[in-house]
N, C-alpha and C positions, 0 to 999 in steps of 0.2 A: 532238671528239677526232679527231686526225689518225692515219691508219694509215700505217705504214712502207710504202714503195712497192714493195719487192721481196720476193717469197716466197723463202725460203731453200731451196736445193737441197742435199740430203744425199748424201754418198758415205760408205760405211762399210766398215770392215775388222773382221772378227771373228777374234780370235786368242786363244790360251791363253797367259797370262803365266807361270804356274808351277803345275804340277799340284797340289802340296801346298797352295798358297795359294788355290786355286780358279781362276776364269777372269777374263779381262779383255775388255772390249768397247771398241774405239777408234772414235770418230766423228769425221769431218771434214766440213766444208761450205764452200761459197763465201761470201765476205764479202757482207753485205747493204749496200744503199745507201739513204740517206734524206736529205731536204733539211735536216734538223736535225743530223745526224751520228749514226750508230749507235755506241753506246758499249759494247754488250755483247749477250750471247746467254744465253737461258735454256734449260737442258736438262731435259727431262722423261723420266722412266722410268715406263712404265705410267701415264701421265697425272698423275704426281706430280713437282713441281719438285724436282730433286736438286741443282742447282748453277747459279750464274751465272758467266760467264767473259767476258773480252774477247778471247779467242783464237778461232780458227776450227777448233777441235778440242777434244776432251775424251776422256779415258780413264777408264772406269768400272772400278774394280778390286775385288778380293776378293769377287766374286760367287759364289754357290753354283753348283756344277756341275750340268749337265743341266737347266738352267732357261731358259725362254723369256722374253724381254723385248721391249718395244716402246718405241722412242725417238722423240721429236719435239724440234724446236728452234725457238725463236722469237728474233727480234731486238728490242732496245728502244733508244730514243734518249734524248737528254739530258733530254727532257720526260717520260720514262717511258711514251711511247707504245709499244705492243707490236705486232709484226707477227702475222699469223695463224701458227699452228704449221705447221711443215713436214709433208709427208706422212710417215707413220710408217715407221720402219726397224725390222725385226724381226731379232733375233739370239738364238740359243740357245747358252748357254755349254757348254763341253766338260765331259765327265765327269771328275771328279777321280779320280786314281789314287794311293792311299796308297803311300808308300815312295819316291816320286820327289821330288827337290829341284831 
């Protein structure tokens, strides 16, 4: 089994999307490189896979307010080899306020 050659570096932005709908966490990271070609990324929230994407960013929406989350990302290539997960990024969603739209 081959390991993807570059560990992913995460940059993150934590912002509230709409107070009534809850909170949003937006993740961005640098593209990973591999000798077979990286075709996508796996995003984990609290160690549970939530989505695969071919983008270098993901927005997690409609999260409950005042809740902490830990995110990691891994890359995978055309042979389904997966990189190690990135260092965790922690975010706490903002408190929802009723009556705002």
